[in-house]
C-alpha positions in Angstrom: 74.0 -111.1 -20.6 74.3 -112.4 -24.2 71.1 -114.2 -25.0 72.8 -116.4 -27.5 75.4 -117.4 -25.0 72.7 -118.3 -22.5 71.1 -120.6 -25.1 74.5 -122.2 -25.9 75.0 -122.8 -22.2 71.6 -124.3 -21.9 72.3 -126.8 -24.7 75.7 -127.7 -23.1 74.0 -128.2 -19.7 71.3 -130.5 -21.1 73.8 -132.6 -23.0 76.2 -132.9 -20.0 73.3 -134.1 -17.8 72.4 -136.8 -20.2 69.1 -135.3 -21.3 69.9 -134.5 -24.9 67.8 -137.3 -26.3 64.7 -135.7 -24.9 65.5 -132.2 -26.4 66.7 -133.2 -29.9 64.3 -130.8 -31.7 65.0 -127.9 -29.5 68.8 -128.4 -29.6 68.8 -128.7 -33.3 66.7 -125.5 -33.7 69.0 -123.5 -31.4 72.2 -124.7 -33.0 70.9 -124.3 -36.6 70.0 -120.7 -35.9 73.4 -120.0 -34.3 75.2 -121.6 -37.2 73.2 -119.5 -39.7 73.9 -116.3 -37.8 77.6 -117.2 -37.6 77.7 -117.7 -41.3 75.9 -114.5 -42.1 77.6 -112.3 -39.6 81.3 -112.9 -39.3 82.2 -110.9 -36.2 85.8 -109.7 -35.9 87.6 -110.6 -32.6 87.3 -107.9 -30.0 90.4 -106.3 -28.7 88.9 -105.1 -25.4 90.4 -107.1 -22.6 87.2 -106.8 -20.6 85.2 -108.6 -23.3 88.0 -111.0 -24.3 87.1 -113.8 -21.9 83.4 -113.7 -22.8 84.1 -113.8 -26.5 86.6 -116.7 -26.3 84.3 -118.7 -24.0 81.4 -118.2 -26.4 83.5 -119.0 -29.5 84.9 -122.2 -28.1 81.6 -123.4 -26.8 79.9 -122.6 -30.1 82.7 -124.5 -32.0 82.4 -127.6 -29.8 78.6 -127.8 -29.9 78.3 -127.1 -33.6 81.1 -129.6 -34.6 79.6 -132.3 -32.4 76.3 -131.7 -34.1 77.9 -132.2 -37.5 78.1 -128.6 -38.7 81.1 -127.5 -40.8 82.9 -125.0 -38.6 86.3 -123.2 -39.1 88.8 -123.6 -36.3 89.8 -120.0 -36.9 86.4 -119.0 -35.3 87.9 -119.9 -31.9 91.7 -119.9 -32.5 91.9 -116.2 -33.4 93.5 -115.4 -30.1 96.6 -117.3 -31.1 97.5 -114.8 -33.7 97.6 -111.8 -31.4 100.7 -111.4 -29.3 99.1 -108.7 -27.1 96.1 -111.0 -26.3 98.4 -113.9 -25.5 100.5 -111.8 -23.2 97.4 -110.5 -21.4 96.1 -114.1 -21.0 99.4 -115.4 -19.7 99.8 -112.5 -17.2 96.2 -112.8 -16.0 95.7 -116.5 -16.3 93.4 -116.7 -13.3 90.8 -114.8 -15.2 90.8 -117.4 -18.0 90.6 -120.7 -16.2 87.0 -121.6 -17.2 87.6 -120.1 -20.6 90.7 -122.3 -21.1 88.6 -125.3 -19.9 86.1 -124.5 -22.6 88.9 -124.2 -25.2 90.5 -127.4 -24.1 87.3 -129.4 -24.3 86.5 -128.0 -27.8 89.8 -129.3 -29.1 88.8 -132.9 -28.3 87.2 -132.8 -31.7 90.4 -132.4 -33.8 90.4 -133.3 -37.5 93.5 -134.0 -39.6 95.6 -130.9 -40.5 94.0 -128.6 -37.9 97.2 -127.3 -36.5 95.6 -124.2 -35.1 93.4 -126.4 -32.8 96.5 -128.4 -31.8 98.2 -125.1 -30.7 95.1 -124.0 -28.9 95.0 -127.3 -27.1 98.6 -127.0 -26.0 98.1 -123.5 -24.8 94.9 -124.3 -22.9 96.5 -127.4 -21.3 99.5 -125.3 -20.2 97.2 -122.7 -18.6 95.0 -125.4 -16.9 98.1 -127.1 -15.5 99.3 -123.8 -14.2 96.0 -123.1 -12.5 96.2 -126.3 -10.6 99.7 -125.5 -9.3 98.9 -121.8 -8.5 95.4 -121.7 -7.0 95.9 -118.6 -4.9 93.5 -116.3 -3.2 92.5 -113.9 -6.0 89.2 -112.0 -6.3 88.0 -115.2 -7.8 89.0 -118.5 -6.1 88.7 -121.9 -7.6 87.1 -124.4 -5.3 88.7 -127.8 -4.7 85.8 -129.3 -6.7 86.6 -127.3 -9.9 90.2 -128.2 -9.5 89.1 -131.8 -9.6 87.1 -131.1 -12.8 90.3 -129.8 -14.5 92.4 -132.7 -13.2 89.8 -135.2 -14.4 89.7 -133.6 -17.8 93.5 -133.6 -18.2 93.9 -137.2 -17.0 91.0 -138.9 -18.8 90.4 -137.6 -22.3 86.9 -137.3 -23.7 87.5 -140.1 -26.2 88.3 -142.5 -23.2 85.3 -141.6 -21.1 81.9 -143.3 -21.2 78.9 -141.0 -21.7 76.8 -142.6 -19.0 79.4 -142.1 -16.3 80.2 -138.6 -17.5 76.5 -137.7 -17.0 76.7 -139.0 -13.5 79.8 -137.0 -12.7 78.1 -133.8 -13.9 74.9 -134.6 -11.9 76.8 -135.4 -8.7 79.9 -133.2 -8.7 79.4 -130.3 -11.1 75.7 -129.7 -10.5 76.1 -125.9 -10.0 76.9 -124.2 -13.2 77.9 -120.6 -13.0 79.5 -118.8 -15.8 82.5 -116.9 -14.5 84.2 -114.5 -17.0 86.9 -112.2 -15.9 88.3 -111.0 -12.6 85.4 -108.7 -11.7 82.5 -110.5 -13.4 80.5 -113.3 -11.9 77.4 -114.3 -13.6 75.1 -117.1 -12.5 72.9 -118.5 -15.2 69.9 -119.3 -13.1 68.2 -121.1 -16.0 71.0 -123.7 -15.9 70.6 -124.3 -12.2 66.9 -125.3 -12.6 66.1 -127.8 -9.9 63.5 -129.5 -12.0 66.1 -130.1 -14.7 68.4 -131.6 -12.2 65.6 -133.8 -10.8 64.8 -134.9 -14.3 68.5 -135.8 -14.9 68.6 -137.9 -11.7 65.4 -139.7 -12.6 66.6 -140.3 -16.2 69.9 -141.7 -15.0 68.4 -144.0 -12.5 65.8 -145.2 -15.0 68.6 -146.1 -17.3 70.3 -148.0 -14.4 67.1 -150.0 -13.9 67.0 -151.0 -17.6 70.7 -151.9 -17.5 70.3 -154.1 -14.4 67.6 -156.0 -16.1 69.5 -156.5 -19.3 72.6 -157.5 -17.5 70.7 -160.2 -15.6 69.2 -161.4 -18.9 72.7 -161.6 -20.4 74.1 -163.5 -17.4 71.3 -166.1 -17.8 72.1 -166.4 -21.5 75.8 -166.9 -20.8 75.2 -169.5 -18.1 72.7 -171.3 -20.4 75.3 -171.8 -23.0 78.1 -172.6 -20.5 80.2 -169.5 -21.6 80.6 -168.2 -18.0 82.1 -171.6 -16.9 84.4 -172.7 -19.7 87.2 -173.5 -17.4 89.7 -171.2 -19.2 90.2 -167.7 -20.3 88.5 -164.5 -19.2 84.9 -164.2 -17.9 83.9 -160.7 -19.1 80.1 -160.7 -19.3 79.6 -157.8 -16.9 82.6 -155.8 -18.3 81.4 -156.2 -21.9 77.8 -155.2 -21.1 79.0 -152.2 -19.0 81.2 -150.9 -21.8 78.5 -151.3 -24.5 75.7 -149.8 -22.4 77.6 -146.9 -20.8 79.5 -145.8 -23.9 76.4 -144.5 -25.6 73.9 -142.0 -24.3 71.6 -142.4 -27.3 68.2 -144.1 -27.0 69.2 -147.5 -28.4 66.8 -150.4 -28.5 67.7 -153.2 -25.9 68.5 -155.6 -28.8 71.3 -153.4 -29.9 73.1 -153.6 -26.6 72.3 -157.2 -26.0 73.5 -158.4 -29.5 76.7 -156.3 -29.1 77.3 -157.8 -25.6 76.6 -161.4 -26.7 79.0 -161.0 -29.7 81.6 -159.6 -27.3 81.3 -162.6 -25.0 81.6 -165.0 -27.8 84.6 -163.1 -29.2 86.4 -163.2 -25.8 85.8 -166.9 -25.2 86.7 -167.9 -28.8 89.8 -165.7 -28.8 91.0 -167.2 -25.5 90.3 -170.7 -26.9 92.6 -169.9 -29.9 95.2 -168.3 -27.7 95.5 -170.6 -24.7 93.3 -173.7 -24.7 92.8 -175.3 -28.1 95.3 -177.5 -29.8 96.3 -176.7 -33.4 94.2 -179.6 -34.7 91.2 -178.6 -32.6 91.4 -175.0 -33.9 91.8 -176.1 -37.5 88.6 -178.2 -37.1 86.7 -175.3 -35.5 87.9 -172.9 -38.2 86.8 -175.2 -40.9 83.4 -175.7 -39.3 82.9 -172.0 -39.2 84.0 -171.5 -42.8 81.4 -174.2 -43.9 79.0 -173.1 -41.2 78.4 -176.7 -40.2 79.1 -177.9 -36.7 79.0 -181.6 -37.5 82.0 -183.4 -36.0 82.8 -180.7 -33.4 83.4 -181.7 -29.8 84.0 -180.0 -26.4 84.6 -176.3 -26.3 84.7 -176.0 -30.1 81.2 -177.4 -30.3 80.0 -175.0 -27.6 81.5 -172.0 -29.3 80.0 -172.9 -32.7 76.5 -173.7 -31.4 76.2 -170.4 -29.5 77.5 -168.5 -32.5 75.1 -170.2 -34.8 72.2 -169.5 -32.4 73.2 -165.8 -32.2 73.3 -165.4 -36.0 69.9 -167.0 -36.3 68.5 -164.8 -33.6 69.8 -161.7 -35.3 68.4 -162.8 -38.6 65.0 -163.7 -37.2 64.6 -160.3 -35.6 65.5 -158.3 -38.7 62.9 -157.0 -41.1 61.4 -159.8 -43.2 62.6 -158.4 -46.5 66.2 -158.2 -45.3 66.6 -161.7 -43.7 67.8 -163.7 -46.6 70.7 -161.3 -47.4 71.7 -160.5 -43.8 72.3 -164.0 -42.5 75.0 -164.9 -44.9 76.7 -161.6 -44.6 76.9 -161.8 -40.8 78.3 -165.3 -41.2 81.0 -163.9 -43.5 82.0 -161.4 -40.8 82.4 -164.2 -38.3 84.2 -166.4 -40.8 86.9 -163.8 -41.5 87.2 -163.2 -37.7 87.8 -166.9 -37.0 90.2 -167.2 -40.0 92.2 -164.3 -38.6 92.6 -166.0 -35.2 93.7 -169.2 -37.0 96.3 -167.3 -39.0 97.7 -165.7 -35.8 97.8 -169.0 -34.0 99.7 -170.5 -37.0 102.2 -167.6 -36.8 102.8 -168.1 -33.1 103.0 -171.9 -33.4 105.6 -171.8 -36.2 107.5 -168.7 -34.9 106.8 -166.8 -38.1 107.3 -163.0 -38.0 105.1 -161.2 -40.5 105.8 -157.8 -42.0 104.0 -154.8 -40.5 101.5 -154.7 -43.4 100.9 -158.4 -43.3 100.3 -158.2 -39.6 97.9 -155.3 -39.8 95.8 -156.9 -42.5 95.1 -159.8 -40.2 95.2 -158.1 -36.8 92.7 -155.4 -37.6 90.2 -158.2 -38.3 91.2 -160.3 -35.2 90.5 -157.5 -32.8 86.9 -158.0 -33.9 85.6 -154.5 -33.3 83.6 -154.7 -36.6 82.2 -158.0 -35.5 80.7 -156.2 -32.5 79.4 -153.1 -34.4 78.1 -154.2 -37.8 75.6 -156.9 -36.8 74.2 -154.6 -34.0 73.9 -151.8 -36.6 71.2 -153.8 -38.3 68.7 -152.8 -35.6 69.4 -149.1 -35.6 67.0 -146.6 -37.2 68.0 -146.0 -39.9 70.0 -149.2 -40.1 73.2 -149.9 -41.8 73.0 -150.6 -45.6 73.1 -154.4 -46.1 75.9 -154.2 -48.6 78.1 -152.6 -46.0 78.1 -155.9 -44.0 80.1 -157.5 -46.8 83.9 -157.6 -45.8 85.0 -156.3 -49.2 82.6 -153.4 -48.9 83.4 -152.0 -45.5 83.2 -148.3 -45.2 86.3 -146.3 -44.3 84.9 -145.5 -40.9 84.7 -149.2 -40.2 88.2 -149.8 -41.4 89.5 -147.0 -39.3 87.7 -148.4 -36.2 89.3 -151.8 -36.9 92.8 -150.3 -37.2 92.6 -148.0 -34.2 91.2 -150.6 -31.8 94.0 -153.0 -32.8 96.7 -150.4 -32.2 95.2 -149.4 -28.9 95.2 -153.0 -27.8 98.8 -153.5 -29.0 100.1 -150.5 -26.9 98.9 -152.1 -23.6 99.2 -155.8 -24.2 102.7 -156.2 -25.8 104.2 -157.6 -22.6 101.5 -160.3 -22.2 101.7 -161.2 -25.9 105.4 -161.4 -25.9 105.2 -163.9 -23.1 102.6 -165.9 -25.0 104.7 -165.9 -28.2 102.2 -163.8 -30.1 103.0 -160.9 -32.4 102.1 -157.3 -31.7 102.8 -154.1 -33.6 104.9 -152.7 -30.8 107.1 -155.8 -30.9 107.2 -155.8 -34.7 108.4 -152.2 -34.7 111.0 -153.0 -32.1 112.1 -156.0 -34.2 112.5 -153.9 -37.3 114.3 -151.2 -35.4 116.7 -153.1 -33.0 118.4 -149.9 -31.8 115.1 -148.4 -30.7 113.9 -148.5 -27.1 110.5 -150.1 -26.2 109.2 -146.6 -25.3 110.0 -145.4 -28.8 108.0 -148.3 -30.3 105.1 -147.5 -28.1 105.3 -143.8 -29.0 105.3 -144.8 -32.7 102.1 -146.8 -32.4 100.4 -144.1 -30.2 101.3 -141.5 -32.8 99.6 -143.6 -35.5 96.6 -144.0 -33.2 96.4 -140.2 -32.8 96.5 -139.6 -36.6 93.9 -142.2 -37.4 91.6 -141.1 -34.5 91.5 -137.5 -36.0 90.5 -139.0 -39.4 87.9 -141.3 -37.7 86.3 -138.3 -35.9 85.9 -136.5 -39.2 84.1 -139.5 -40.6 81.9 -139.8 -37.6 80.9 -136.1 -37.3 80.8 -134.9 -40.9 78.7 -136.0 -43.8 80.0 -136.9 -47.2 82.7 -139.4 -46.3 80.8 -142.6 -45.8 77.4 -144.0 -47.0 76.3 -144.7 -43.5 73.5 -143.3 -41.4 74.3 -141.1 -38.4 73.2 -143.7 -35.8 75.6 -146.2 -37.3 78.4 -143.7 -37.2 77.6 -143.0 -33.5 77.7 -146.7 -32.6 81.2 -146.8 -34.2 82.2 -143.9 -32.0 80.8 -145.6 -28.9 82.8 -148.7 -29.7 86.0 -146.7 -30.0 85.3 -144.9 -26.7 84.9 -148.3 -25.0 88.2 -149.6 -26.4 89.9 -146.3 -25.6 88.6 -146.6 -22.0 89.9 -150.2 -21.7 93.4 -149.4 -23.1 93.9 -145.7 -22.4 96.7 -145.9 -19.9 96.8 -149.6 -19.1 95.0 -152.9 -19.9 91.9 -152.5 -17.9 90.1 -155.3 -19.8 92.3 -158.0 -18.4 92.0 -156.7 -14.8 89.5 -158.3 -12.6 89.0 -155.3 -10.3 90.0 -152.1 -12.1 86.5 -151.3 -13.4 84.5 -152.5 -10.4 83.7 -149.1 -9.0 82.7 -147.7 -12.4 80.4 -150.6 -13.0 78.7 -150.0 -9.6 78.2 -146.3 -10.5 76.9 -147.1 -14.0 74.5 -149.8 -13.1 73.9 -150.2 -9.4 74.5 -147.2 -7.1 71.9 -144.4 -6.9 72.9 -140.8 -7.5 74.4 -138.9 -4.6 72.0 -136.0 -4.2 74.1 -134.1 -1.6 74.3 -130.4 -2.7 77.8 -129.4 -3.9 79.4 -126.0 -4.3 81.2 -125.3 -7.6 82.9 -122.0 -6.8 83.2 -119.9 -3.8 80.4 -117.4 -4.1 81.1 -113.7 -4.7 78.8 -110.8 -4.8 77.8 -110.2 -8.4 78.5 -106.7 -9.8 76.0 -107.2 -12.5 72.8 -105.4 -11.9 69.6 -107.5 -11.9 67.8 -107.6 -15.2 64.2 -106.9 -15.7 61.9 -109.9 -15.4 60.9 -109.9 -19.0 64.5 -110.2 -20.1 65.3 -113.4 -18.0 65.8 -116.6 -19.9 64.2 -119.6 -18.3 64.3 -123.3 -18.9 61.5 -125.7 -18.3 61.4 -129.5 -18.6 58.3 -131.6 -18.3 57.0 -135.2 -18.3 53.8 -135.6 -20.3 52.3 -137.6 -17.5 52.9 -134.8 -15.0 51.7 -131.9 -17.1 48.9 -133.8 -19.0 48.8 -130.9 -21.5 51.5 -131.3 -24.1 50.5 -128.5 -26.4 49.8 -125.7 -23.9 52.5 -123.0 -23.9 51.1 -121.5 -20.8 51.4 -124.8 -18.9 55.0 -125.2 -20.1 55.9 -121.7 -18.7 54.6 -122.6 -15.3 56.7 -124.1 -12.5 57.0 -127.7 -13.5 56.0 -130.5 -11.2 57.4 -134.0 -11.8 55.6 -137.2 -11.3 57.4 -140.2 -9.8 58.5 -143.0 -12.1 56.9 -146.3 -11.1 58.2 -149.3 -12.9 57.1 -152.9 -12.3 58.5 -154.6 -15.4 61.2 -152.2 -16.6 62.3 -154.5 -19.5 59.0 -153.9 -21.2 58.0 -150.4 -20.0 58.1 -147.4 -22.3 57.5 -144.0 -20.7 56.4 -141.4 -23.2 58.3 -138.2 -22.4 58.3 -134.8 -24.0 60.5 -131.9 -23.0 60.6 -128.3 -24.0 63.0 -125.5 -23.9 61.1 -122.4 -23.1 62.4 -118.8 -23.6 60.2 -116.1 -22.1 
């Protein structure tokens, strides 16, 4: 078996189980070496049909892992099969041999950049093959289980960009927890290193430890919301749990609690204030509130307007007080400016709807990409990342392109799923504007127009997130931009889940409350392997360890032994830090 392929599979396995944060050094070392070898040794595509599935599987897996890590990789490294009519014919005629390979190709093409037409063709081809496999799951030498059919259906129905990392990890732990590598009709390899029980136990404990943290933070957030009266305003949407769930579950990175809590608090204030402008406040009340925010002075405010300003002022002060001392003076006013432009944008939209004014598309977007307030969530929270966002990038006139793209995409996503509600409320929306400017068009055509723009901007956004050289922004700040987009995409992927009271109830339970289902699952129907057993000294193994369990961090001999895990005991989870260290071990 290809040793390099085993290491790639190991990295993929660890990432899918939600353990990547504990193996950062090992993952980077493996991928750096593979990238270097790929650059130095440009292998030509093999023409042997027996080796074809293995090569394509490896090439697509390599492409996805390297691109996600930020390496510059050429789509041609995995799309070479598209240029060979003989290979395509063989794959079409023997599609059952390429199902897992096509699954790998399809997931690799989630990371499309602008102008990568080869990847688009590869995605279309892989999708067609996967859809065909679902329809024609017959009794070949290799038979797909019902479970792997569900894997494929889930992948086709819910794109990666619309899935939350935390829930993805749970799905892999519970449902896909046996990971064979099947290549070809007569080959069945099981990578025993990827089925390591200790690794699975670690994944379960890691997931449930996160749940414990999330439950504590959510309860703290609910107390804060009740203290300020935001959960009982008497109008609008109460979305405390929804917002915390989306922020916490969208990012698998080890963020400080303050990052999640500041983002969630900002989201709650945005939801309450936006609803106040849309449905509750009179024009005069909103003008007074907007003026108070512009002056940052709450004198003269009453009722809901006073509540909104006071909690906003307290949040900004809280953010400022917890920033590094040398940064406080500059940050407070810049964060106020972000909120000022957000409130002003809501006032502009209220004035439009009140007067019946219909803006041009450009005029609408200039205001609407601010009023969606994605940047109002992300930028202040980014002050607590390590490294944190450059202070000058908090200034509205200095937003990076990645932030502007996030603002635009989230607005367009919202508009594709909320146009009916906004039409009834007398509000403007890009779908409705396009329909107004193209009276002969059908509503579906206007939706398709907006969705096409979302797709183009999303490719550009991913390039800014994953690659260096486009924005003066640290990687953690880029990642939190990506997490925000994934949360919005989840809310508005196929319908408006954000406004539903029940649509996300099951996902919230799985993310925060329900323990992992540890019932053993079968991934594929087992077949005898024709591959002869390898010698012991050629087997690749994986080990994972808690420091507290091994009590010997530096001993290679200890790491190579069978690992024993200690139990996690947490009395005050909101303040507990468990020092962990993990190792990949190749022996």
